[in-house]
BAMISE-562545 format. One record per atom (N, C-alpha, C, O): residue number from 1; x, y, z. Coordinates in steps of 0.2 Angstrom, whole numbers, padded with zeros to 4 digits. Layout:
<rs>
+------+-------+-------+-------+
! resi !    xx !    yy !    zz !
+------+-------+-------+-------+
!  NUM !     X !     Y !     Z !
...
+------+-------+-------+-------+
</rs>
This chain:
<rs>
+------+-------+-------+-------+
! resi !    xx !    yy !    zz !
+------+-------+-------+-------+
!    1 !  0568 !  0217 !  0305 !
!    1 !  0563 !  0215 !  0310 !
!    1 !  0559 !  0210 !  0306 !
!    1 !  0556 !  0211 !  0301 !
!    2 !  0558 !  0204 !  0310 !
!    2 !  0553 !  0199 !  0308 !
!    2 !  0546 !  0200 !  0310 !
!    2 !  0545 !  0202 !  0316 !
!    3 !  0542 !  0199 !  0305 !
!    3 !  0534 !  0199 !  0307 !
!    3 !  0531 !  0192 !  0306 !
!    3 !  0533 !  0188 !  0301 !
!    4 !  0527 !  0190 !  0311 !
!    4 !  0524 !  0184 !  0311 !
!    4 !  0517 !  0184 !  0309 !
!    4 !  0513 !  0189 !  0312 !
!    5 !  0515 !  0180 !  0305 !
!    5 !  0508 !  0180 !  0302 !
!    5 !  0505 !  0173 !  0304 !
!    5 !  0506 !  0168 !  0302 !
!    6 !  0500 !  0174 !  0309 !
!    6 !  0496 !  0168 !  0311 !
!    6 !  0488 !  0170 !  0310 !
!    6 !  0486 !  0175 !  0312 !
!    7 !  0485 !  0166 !  0307 !
!    7 !  0477 !  0167 !  0306 !
!    7 !  0476 !  0173 !  0302 !
!    7 !  0471 !  0177 !  0304 !
!    8 !  0480 !  0175 !  0298 !
!    8 !  0479 !  0181 !  0294 !
!    8 !  0482 !  0181 !  0287 !
!    8 !  0487 !  0184 !  0285 !
!    9 !  0479 !  0177 !  0283 !
!    9 !  0481 !  0176 !  0276 !
!    9 !  0481 !  0183 !  0272 !
!    9 !  0486 !  0184 !  0268 !
!   10 !  0476 !  0187 !  0273 !
!   10 !  0476 !  0193 !  0270 !
!   10 !  0482 !  0198 !  0271 !
!   10 !  0485 !  0201 !  0266 !
!   11 !  0484 !  0198 !  0277 !
!   11 !  0489 !  0203 !  0279 !
!   11 !  0496 !  0200 !  0277 !
!   11 !  0500 !  0203 !  0274 !
!   12 !  0496 !  0193 !  0277 !
!   12 !  0502 !  0190 !  0274 !
!   12 !  0503 !  0191 !  0267 !
!   12 !  0508 !  0192 !  0264 !
!   13 !  0498 !  0190 !  0263 !
!   13 !  0498 !  0191 !  0256 !
!   13 !  0500 !  0198 !  0254 !
!   13 !  0503 !  0200 !  0249 !
!   14 !  0497 !  0203 !  0258 !
!   14 !  0499 !  0210 !  0257 !
!   14 !  0507 !  0211 !  0258 !
!   14 !  0510 !  0215 !  0255 !
!   15 !  0509 !  0208 !  0263 !
!   15 !  0516 !  0208 !  0265 !
!   15 !  0521 !  0206 !  0259 !
!   15 !  0525 !  0209 !  0257 !
!   16 !  0519 !  0200 !  0257 !
!   16 !  0523 !  0197 !  0251 !
!   16 !  0523 !  0201 !  0245 !
!   16 !  0528 !  0201 !  0241 !
!   17 !  0517 !  0204 !  0244 !
!   17 !  0516 !  0208 !  0238 !
!   17 !  0520 !  0214 !  0238 !
!   17 !  0523 !  0217 !  0233 !
!   18 !  0521 !  0217 !  0244 !
!   18 !  0524 !  0223 !  0245 !
!   18 !  0532 !  0222 !  0246 !
!   18 !  0535 !  0227 !  0247 !
!   19 !  0534 !  0216 !  0247 !
!   19 !  0541 !  0215 !  0249 !
!   19 !  0544 !  0209 !  0244 !
!   19 !  0546 !  0204 !  0247 !
!   20 !  0543 !  0209 !  0238 !
!   20 !  0545 !  0204 !  0234 !
!   20 !  0552 !  0202 !  0234 !
!   20 !  0554 !  0196 !  0233 !
!   21 !  0557 !  0206 !  0237 !
!   21 !  0564 !  0204 !  0238 !
!   21 !  0565 !  0201 !  0245 !
!   21 !  0571 !  0200 !  0247 !
!   22 !  0560 !  0201 !  0249 !
!   22 !  0560 !  0198 !  0256 !
!   22 !  0561 !  0191 !  0256 !
!   22 !  0561 !  0187 !  0251 !
!   23 !  0560 !  0188 !  0263 !
!   23 !  0561 !  0181 !  0264 !
!   23 !  0555 !  0179 !  0269 !
!   23 !  0553 !  0183 !  0273 !
!   24 !  0553 !  0173 !  0268 !
!   24 !  0548 !  0170 !  0272 !
!   24 !  0550 !  0163 !  0275 !
!   24 !  0553 !  0159 !  0272 !
!   25 !  0549 !  0163 !  0281 !
!   25 !  0550 !  0156 !  0285 !
!   25 !  0544 !  0153 !  0286 !
!   25 !  0539 !  0156 !  0289 !
!   26 !  0543 !  0147 !  0283 !
!   26 !  0537 !  0143 !  0284 !
!   26 !  0538 !  0138 !  0290 !
!   26 !  0543 !  0134 !  0290 !
!   27 !  0533 !  0138 !  0295 !
!   27 !  0534 !  0134 !  0300 !
!   27 !  0527 !  0131 !  0302 !
!   27 !  0522 !  0134 !  0299 !
!   28 !  0526 !  0127 !  0307 !
!   28 !  0520 !  0124 !  0309 !
!   28 !  0516 !  0130 !  0312 !
!   28 !  0518 !  0134 !  0316 !
!   29 !  0509 !  0129 !  0312 !
!   29 !  0504 !  0134 !  0315 !
!   29 !  0504 !  0134 !  0322 !
!   29 !  0505 !  0139 !  0326 !
!   30 !  0504 !  0128 !  0325 !
!   30 !  0502 !  0128 !  0332 !
!   30 !  0509 !  0128 !  0337 !
!   30 !  0508 !  0130 !  0343 !
!   31 !  0514 !  0126 !  0334 !
!   31 !  0520 !  0126 !  0338 !
!   31 !  0526 !  0127 !  0333 !
!   31 !  0526 !  0126 !  0327 !
!   32 !  0532 !  0130 !  0336 !
!   32 !  0538 !  0131 !  0332 !
!   32 !  0542 !  0125 !  0333 !
!   32 !  0545 !  0123 !  0338 !
!   33 !  0543 !  0121 !  0327 !
!   33 !  0546 !  0115 !  0327 !
!   33 !  0553 !  0116 !  0324 !
!   33 !  0554 !  0118 !  0319 !
!   34 !  0559 !  0114 !  0328 !
!   34 !  0565 !  0115 !  0325 !
!   34 !  0567 !  0111 !  0319 !
!   34 !  0571 !  0112 !  0315 !
!   35 !  0562 !  0106 !  0318 !
!   35 !  0563 !  0101 !  0312 !
!   35 !  0559 !  0104 !  0306 !
!   35 !  0560 !  0101 !  0300 !
!   36 !  0555 !  0109 !  0307 !
!   36 !  0552 !  0112 !  0301 !
!   36 !  0552 !  0120 !  0301 !
!   36 !  0548 !  0123 !  0304 !
!   37 !  0558 !  0122 !  0299 !
!   37 !  0559 !  0130 !  0298 !
!   37 !  0562 !  0131 !  0291 !
!   37 !  0568 !  0131 !  0290 !
!   38 !  0557 !  0131 !  0286 !
!   38 !  0559 !  0131 !  0279 !
!   38 !  0559 !  0138 !  0276 !
!   38 !  0554 !  0142 !  0277 !
!   39 !  0565 !  0140 !  0273 !
!   39 !  0566 !  0147 !  0271 !
!   39 !  0564 !  0147 !  0263 !
!   39 !  0565 !  0143 !  0259 !
!   40 !  0560 !  0153 !  0262 !
!   40 !  0558 !  0154 !  0255 !
!   40 !  0560 !  0161 !  0253 !
!   40 !  0561 !  0165 !  0258 !
!   41 !  0560 !  0163 !  0247 !
!   41 !  0560 !  0170 !  0245 !
!   41 !  0552 !  0172 !  0245 !
!   41 !  0548 !  0168 !  0244 !
!   42 !  0551 !  0178 !  0246 !
!   42 !  0544 !  0181 !  0247 !
!   42 !  0540 !  0180 !  0240 !
!   42 !  0534 !  0179 !  0241 !
!   43 !  0543 !  0180 !  0235 !
!   43 !  0540 !  0179 !  0228 !
!   43 !  0539 !  0172 !  0226 !
!   43 !  0537 !  0170 !  0220 !
!   44 !  0541 !  0167 !  0231 !
!   44 !  0540 !  0160 !  0229 !
!   44 !  0533 !  0158 !  0228 !
!   44 !  0529 !  0159 !  0232 !
!   45 !  0532 !  0154 !  0222 !
!   45 !  0525 !  0152 !  0221 !
!   45 !  0522 !  0147 !  0226 !
!   45 !  0516 !  0146 !  0226 !
!   46 !  0526 !  0144 !  0229 !
!   46 !  0524 !  0138 !  0234 !
!   46 !  0521 !  0141 !  0240 !
!   46 !  0518 !  0137 !  0244 !
!   47 !  0522 !  0147 !  0242 !
!   47 !  0520 !  0150 !  0248 !
!   47 !  0515 !  0156 !  0247 !
!   47 !  0513 !  0159 !  0252 !
!   48 !  0513 !  0157 !  0241 !
!   48 !  0508 !  0162 !  0240 !
!   48 !  0502 !  0159 !  0237 !
!   48 !  0501 !  0153 !  0236 !
!   49 !  0497 !  0163 !  0237 !
!   49 !  0490 !  0161 !  0234 !
!   49 !  0490 !  0160 !  0227 !
!   49 !  0493 !  0163 !  0223 !
!   50 !  0488 !  0154 !  0225 !
!   50 !  0488 !  0152 !  0218 !
!   50 !  0481 !  0148 !  0217 !
!   50 !  0478 !  0146 !  0222 !
!   51 !  0480 !  0147 !  0211 !
!   51 !  0474 !  0143 !  0209 !
!   51 !  0474 !  0136 !  0212 !
!   51 !  0478 !  0133 !  0212 !
!   52 !  0468 !  0135 !  0215 !
!   52 !  0467 !  0128 !  0218 !
!   52 !  0468 !  0128 !  0225 !
!   52 !  0466 !  0123 !  0229 !
!   53 !  0471 !  0133 !  0228 !
!   53 !  0473 !  0134 !  0235 !
!   53 !  0467 !  0137 !  0238 !
!   53 !  0465 !  0143 !  0236 !
!   54 !  0465 !  0134 !  0244 !
!   54 !  0459 !  0137 !  0247 !
!   54 !  0462 !  0143 !  0252 !
!   54 !  0467 !  0142 !  0255 !
!   55 !  0458 !  0148 !  0252 !
!   55 !  0459 !  0153 !  0257 !
!   55 !  0460 !  0151 !  0264 !
!   55 !  0455 !  0147 !  0266 !
!   56 !  0464 !  0153 !  0268 !
!   56 !  0465 !  0151 !  0274 !
!   56 !  0471 !  0146 !  0275 !
!   56 !  0472 !  0144 !  0281 !
!   57 !  0473 !  0143 !  0270 !
!   57 !  0478 !  0138 !  0271 !
!   57 !  0485 !  0140 !  0272 !
!   57 !  0490 !  0136 !  0274 !
!   58 !  0486 !  0147 !  0271 !
!   58 !  0493 !  0149 !  0271 !
!   58 !  0495 !  0151 !  0278 !
!   58 !  0501 !  0149 !  0280 !
!   59 !  0491 !  0153 !  0282 !
!   59 !  0493 !  0155 !  0289 !
!   59 !  0487 !  0153 !  0294 !
!   59 !  0488 !  0154 !  0300 !
!   60 !  0482 !  0150 !  0292 !
!   60 !  0476 !  0148 !  0297 !
!   60 !  0475 !  0141 !  0298 !
!   60 !  0472 !  0139 !  0303 !
!   61 !  0478 !  0137 !  0295 !
!   61 !  0477 !  0130 !  0296 !
!   61 !  0483 !  0126 !  0299 !
!   61 !  0484 !  0126 !  0305 !
!   62 !  0487 !  0124 !  0294 !
!   62 !  0493 !  0120 !  0296 !
!   62 !  0500 !  0124 !  0297 !
!   62 !  0504 !  0122 !  0301 !
!   63 !  0500 !  0130 !  0294 !
!   63 !  0506 !  0134 !  0294 !
!   63 !  0505 !  0141 !  0297 !
!   63 !  0500 !  0144 !  0297 !
!   64 !  0511 !  0144 !  0299 !
!   64 !  0512 !  0151 !  0300 !
!   64 !  0518 !  0153 !  0296 !
!   64 !  0522 !  0149 !  0294 !
!   65 !  0518 !  0160 !  0295 !
!   65 !  0523 !  0163 !  0291 !
!   65 !  0527 !  0168 !  0295 !
!   65 !  0524 !  0172 !  0298 !
!   66 !  0533 !  0168 !  0295 !
!   66 !  0537 !  0173 !  0298 !
!   66 !  0541 !  0177 !  0292 !
!   66 !  0545 !  0173 !  0288 !
!   67 !  0540 !  0183 !  0292 !
!   67 !  0543 !  0187 !  0286 !
!   67 !  0548 !  0192 !  0288 !
!   67 !  0547 !  0195 !  0293 !
!   68 !  0553 !  0193 !  0283 !
!   68 !  0558 !  0199 !  0285 !
!   68 !  0561 !  0201 !  0278 !
!   68 !  0561 !  0197 !  0274 !
!   69 !  0563 !  0207 !  0278 !
!   69 !  0567 !  0210 !  0272 !
!   69 !  0574 !  0206 !  0272 !
!   69 !  0577 !  0205 !  0267 !
!   70 !  0576 !  0205 !  0278 !
!   70 !  0583 !  0203 !  0278 !
!   70 !  0583 !  0196 !  0281 !
!   70 !  0580 !  0194 !  0286 !
!   71 !  0587 !  0191 !  0278 !
!   71 !  0588 !  0184 !  0280 !
!   71 !  0590 !  0184 !  0288 !
!   71 !  0589 !  0179 !  0291 !
!   72 !  0595 !  0188 !  0290 !
!   72 !  0597 !  0188 !  0296 !
!   72 !  0592 !  0190 !  0302 !
!   72 !  0593 !  0187 !  0307 !
!   73 !  0587 !  0193 !  0300 !
!   73 !  0581 !  0194 !  0305 !
!   73 !  0578 !  0188 !  0306 !
!   73 !  0575 !  0187 !  0311 !
!   74 !  0577 !  0184 !  0301 !
!   74 !  0574 !  0177 !  0302 !
!   74 !  0578 !  0173 !  0306 !
!   74 !  0576 !  0169 !  0310 !
!   75 !  0585 !  0173 !  0305 !
!   75 !  0589 !  0169 !  0309 !
!   75 !  0589 !  0171 !  0317 !
!   75 !  0589 !  0167 !  0321 !
!   76 !  0588 !  0178 !  0318 !
!   76 !  0587 !  0181 !  0324 !
!   76 !  0581 !  0178 !  0328 !
!   76 !  0580 !  0177 !  0333 !
!   77 !  0575 !  0178 !  0323 !
!   77 !  0569 !  0176 !  0326 !
!   77 !  0569 !  0168 !  0328 !
!   77 !  0567 !  0166 !  0333 !
!   78 !  0573 !  0164 !  0324 !
!   78 !  0574 !  0157 !  0326 !
!   78 !  0578 !  0157 !  0332 !
!   78 !  0576 !  0153 !  0337 !
!   79 !  0583 !  0161 !  0333 !
!   79 !  0587 !  0160 !  0340 !
!   79 !  0582 !  0162 !  0346 !
!   79 !  0583 !  0159 !  0351 !
!   80 !  0578 !  0167 !  0345 !
!   80 !  0574 !  0169 !  0350 !
!   80 !  0568 !  0165 !  0352 !
!   80 !  0565 !  0165 !  0357 !
!   81 !  0565 !  0161 !  0347 !
!   81 !  0559 !  0158 !  0347 !
!   81 !  0560 !  0150 !  0347 !
!   81 !  0556 !  0147 !  0350 !
!   82 !  0565 !  0148 !  0344 !
!   82 !  0565 !  0140 !  0343 !
!   82 !  0571 !  0137 !  0345 !
!   82 !  0571 !  0132 !  0349 !
!   83 !  0577 !  0139 !  0343 !
!   83 !  0583 !  0136 !  0344 !
!   83 !  0589 !  0141 !  0344 !
!   83 !  0589 !  0145 !  0340 !
!   84 !  0594 !  0140 !  0348 !
!   84 !  0600 !  0144 !  0349 !
!   84 !  0604 !  0145 !  0343 !
!   84 !  0607 !  0150 !  0342 !
!   85 !  0604 !  0140 !  0339 !
!   85 !  0609 !  0141 !  0333 !
!   85 !  0607 !  0145 !  0327 !
!   85 !  0611 !  0147 !  0323 !
!   86 !  0600 !  0147 !  0327 !
!   86 !  0597 !  0151 !  0322 !
!   86 !  0597 !  0148 !  0315 !
!   86 !  0597 !  0152 !  0310 !
!   87 !  0598 !  0141 !  0315 !
!   87 !  0598 !  0138 !  0308 !
!   87 !  0591 !  0136 !  0305 !
!   87 !  0587 !  0134 !  0309 !
!   88 !  0591 !  0137 !  0299 !
!   88 !  0585 !  0134 !  0295 !
!   88 !  0585 !  0127 !  0295 !
!   88 !  0590 !  0124 !  0295 !
!   89 !  0579 !  0123 !  0295 !
!   89 !  0579 !  0116 !  0294 !
!   89 !  0580 !  0114 !  0287 !
!   89 !  0582 !  0109 !  0285 !
!   90 !  0578 !  0119 !  0283 !
!   90 !  0579 !  0118 !  0275 !
!   90 !  0577 !  0124 !  0272 !
!   90 !  0576 !  0129 !  0274 !
!   91 !  0578 !  0124 !  0265 !
!   91 !  0576 !  0129 !  0261 !
!   91 !  0573 !  0127 !  0255 !
!   91 !  0574 !  0121 !  0253 !
!   92 !  0569 !  0131 !  0252 !
!   92 !  0565 !  0129 !  0246 !
!   92 !  0569 !  0127 !  0240 !
!   92 !  0573 !  0131 !  0238 !
!   93 !  0568 !  0122 !  0237 !
!   93 !  0572 !  0120 !  0231 !
!   93 !  0569 !  0123 !  0225 !
!   93 !  0572 !  0123 !  0219 !
!   94 !  0563 !  0126 !  0225 !
!   94 !  0560 !  0129 !  0219 !
!   94 !  0562 !  0137 !  0218 !
!   94 !  0564 !  0139 !  0213 !
!   95 !  0563 !  0140 !  0224 !
!   95 !  0565 !  0147 !  0224 !
!   95 !  0572 !  0148 !  0225 !
!   95 !  0575 !  0154 !  0224 !
!   96 !  0576 !  0144 !  0229 !
!   96 !  0583 !  0144 !  0230 !
!   96 !  0585 !  0150 !  0234 !
!   96 !  0588 !  0155 !  0231 !
!   97 !  0582 !  0152 !  0240 !
!   97 !  0583 !  0158 !  0243 !
!   97 !  0590 !  0159 !  0246 !
!   97 !  0592 !  0165 !  0247 !
!   98 !  0594 !  0155 !  0246 !
!   98 !  0601 !  0156 !  0248 !
!   98 !  0606 !  0157 !  0242 !
!   98 !  0612 !  0158 !  0244 !
!   99 !  0603 !  0157 !  0236 !
!   99 !  0608 !  0159 !  0231 !
!   99 !  0607 !  0166 !  0229 !
!   99 !  0610 !  0169 !  0224 !
+------+-------+-------+-------+
</rs>
């Protein structure tokens, strides 16, 4: 089951802390763009809170996060919300979620 986090950095951070083996789909805040559906591992440093990052930037400003334990749940979310093929537009080169 995929969970969507919008305007709630605290809940999102709790989810990734509790599901380090899960996956996160990063997409735009205001709309679901087929050209920006980037897959990450939940423990990827690029999508978590880190030094220098202002609170609110993870799910409240430019981005929203869709999280799931299983990568196929994210593909299902894409099929139901964005595009019928269920494909990611890309994946993070730092955490390599498809490996």
